[in-house]
C-alpha positions in Angstrom: -3.6 -22.6 -34.1 -7.4 -22.6 -33.9 -9.5 -23.1 -37.0 -10.0 -19.3 -37.2 -6.3 -18.9 -37.4 -5.9 -17.5 -33.9 -3.5 -18.8 -31.2 -5.3 -20.2 -28.1 -3.2 -17.7 -26.2 -4.4 -14.7 -28.2 -6.3 -13.2 -25.2 -3.4 -13.5 -22.8 -2.5 -10.5 -20.6 1.0 -10.8 -19.2 2.9 -8.8 -16.6 6.6 -9.6 -16.8 9.1 -8.5 -14.2 12.6 -8.5 -15.5 15.9 -8.5 -13.6 18.6 -10.2 -11.6 17.9 -10.8 -7.9 21.7 -10.7 -7.2 22.6 -7.4 -8.7 21.1 -4.8 -6.3 18.5 -2.5 -7.9 18.4 -4.7 -11.0 15.9 -6.8 -9.0 13.3 -3.9 -9.1 11.3 -5.4 -11.9 11.2 -8.8 -10.1 10.0 -7.1 -6.9 7.2 -5.3 -8.8 6.1 -8.6 -10.3 5.9 -10.3 -6.9 3.8 -7.4 -5.5 1.4 -7.4 -8.5 1.1 -11.2 -8.4 -0.4 -11.2 -4.9 -3.5 -9.1 -5.8 -3.7 -9.3 -9.6 -7.2 -9.9 -10.8 -8.2 -13.2 -12.6 -7.0 -13.3 -16.2 -3.7 -11.5 -15.5 -0.7 -13.7 -15.7 2.4 -12.5 -13.8 5.8 -13.9 -14.6 9.4 -13.3 -13.4 12.1 -13.3 -16.1 15.8 -13.6 -15.1 17.2 -15.0 -18.3 18.4 -13.4 -21.5 16.0 -10.7 -22.7 15.9 -12.1 -26.2 14.0 -15.1 -24.8 11.1 -12.8 -24.0 10.0 -13.1 -27.6 8.9 -16.7 -27.0 7.4 -15.8 -23.6 5.0 -13.2 -25.0 4.4 -14.8 -28.4 0.9 -14.1 -29.5 -0.1 -12.5 -26.2 -2.6 -9.7 -26.6 -1.3 -7.2 -23.9 2.1 -7.3 -22.2 3.5 -5.1 -19.4 7.2 -5.2 -18.9 8.8 -3.9 -15.8 12.6 -3.5 -15.5 15.3 -1.5 -13.7 17.0 1.1 -15.9 20.2 3.1 -15.7 19.9 6.2 -17.8 21.6 8.8 -15.5 18.2 10.0 -14.2 17.3 10.5 -10.6 17.3 7.2 -8.7 13.7 6.1 -7.9 12.2 7.8 -11.0 9.5 5.8 -12.8 9.2 5.8 -16.6 6.2 4.5 -18.6 6.4 3.9 -22.4 4.0 2.5 -24.9 6.3 0.5 -27.2 3.5 -0.8 -29.5 4.0 1.8 -32.2 7.5 3.1 -31.5 10.8 2.0 -29.8 11.2 2.1 -26.1 13.3 4.9 -24.7 17.1 4.6 -24.4 16.6 3.8 -20.7 15.8 0.2 -21.7 18.8 -0.3 -24.0 21.4 -3.0 -23.4 22.9 -3.0 -19.9 25.4 -5.4 -18.3 26.4 -8.7 -19.7 23.4 -9.4 -22.0 24.0 -9.4 -25.7 20.5 -7.9 -26.2 18.7 -5.6 -23.8 14.9 -5.2 -23.5 14.8 -2.4 -26.1 16.8 -4.4 -28.6 14.6 -7.4 -28.0 11.4 -5.4 -28.6 12.8 -4.1 -31.9 13.8 -7.6 -33.0 10.3 -8.8 -32.1 8.8 -6.0 -34.1 11.0 -6.8 -37.2 9.9 -10.5 -36.9 6.2 -9.5 -36.6 6.0 -11.1 -33.1 5.1 -8.1 -31.0 2.0 -8.3 -28.8 -1.0 -6.2 -29.9 -0.1 -3.8 -27.0 3.3 -3.6 -25.2 3.8 -1.3 -22.2 7.2 -0.8 -20.5 7.7 0.4 -17.0 11.2 1.4 -16.0 12.5 2.1 -12.5 15.7 4.2 -12.3 18.2 2.3 -10.1 21.0 3.6 -8.0 23.2 0.5 -7.6 23.7 -2.5 -9.8 26.6 -4.1 -8.1 26.7 -7.7 -6.7 24.4 -8.3 -3.8 20.8 -8.7 -2.8 18.5 -6.0 -1.6 17.2 -2.8 -3.2 18.3 0.7 -2.4 15.8 2.9 -0.5 15.1 4.8 -3.7 14.3 1.7 -5.6 12.2 0.3 -2.8 10.0 3.4 -2.8 9.7 3.3 -6.6 8.8 -0.4 -6.5 5.9 0.4 -4.2 4.7 3.2 -6.4 5.1 1.4 -9.7 3.4 -1.7 -8.3 0.3 0.3 -7.2 0.1 2.1 -10.6 0.5 -1.1 -12.6 -2.0 -2.9 -10.5 -4.5 -0.1 -11.1 -3.9 -0.3 -14.8 -4.2 -4.1 -15.1 -7.3 -4.1 -12.8 -9.0 -1.6 -15.1 -8.1 -3.7 -18.1 -9.5 -6.8 -16.5 -12.7 -5.0 -15.6 -13.2 -3.7 -19.1 -12.6 -7.1 -20.6 -15.0 -8.7 -18.2 -17.7 -6.1 -18.9 -17.2 -6.6 -22.6 -17.7 -10.4 -22.3 -20.8 -9.9 -20.1 -22.4 -7.4 -22.5 -21.7 -9.7 -25.5 -23.4 -12.6 -23.7 -21.4 -15.1 -25.7 -18.1 -15.3 -24.0 -14.8 -14.3 -25.7 -14.1 -16.2 -28.9 -10.6 -16.4 -30.3 -9.8 -13.2 -32.2 -12.6 -11.2 -30.6 -12.0 -7.5 -30.5 -11.5 -7.3 -26.7 -10.5 -3.9 -25.2 -6.7 -3.4 -25.0 -6.4 -1.0 -22.1 -8.6 1.0 -19.9 -8.6 3.2 -16.8 -6.6 6.2 -15.7 -3.2 4.6 -16.3 -3.9 3.6 -19.9 -2.7 6.9 -21.3 1.1 6.9 -22.0 3.3 9.5 -20.5 4.9 11.7 -23.2 7.8 9.7 -24.6 10.7 9.8 -22.1 8.7 11.6 -19.3 9.3 10.3 -15.8 7.5 10.2 -12.5 9.4 10.1 -9.3 11.4 12.3 -6.9 11.5 15.8 -8.0 9.2 15.3 -11.0 
């Protein structure tokens, strides 16, 4: 901790792609992370997460802004894209426990909230998958959704990076620990109504 009581990582902005590369469309979040990583602006850290979701709590500990991207299986139309702001309220049921994990992403977020270890802003992107059986490769629906979600997320994090850069330049003093930096900016900053989806037929 710094003398001001702030973590040296307090300004971190993370994009975390979640999934399993060997379970079909469960790899969608990983695919988005790889696409975003290629062109992400400076200051945006992009990670892949293939372990137990509960370990995300340590990964995002004291980060300022976190974007999670995961495949979901809610019975919706394959290829649909969901966006949720989980900062003030739980994620939708789409992110609840799936498969062999003891905790899903939604359960992990609520545990982190109870422990007081949520980032200042946490946004979840979900991609409705079609097939989660053993094997590599995404379904055509998931591939299209990965392309769309990657573009939207890149737009969002780029706007955030620009707003943070402009804030630092206007202050003329750099970004001290604990500074009131902008959280999100740009056309993608507004959350969709809770549970609303984008995708085929929407």
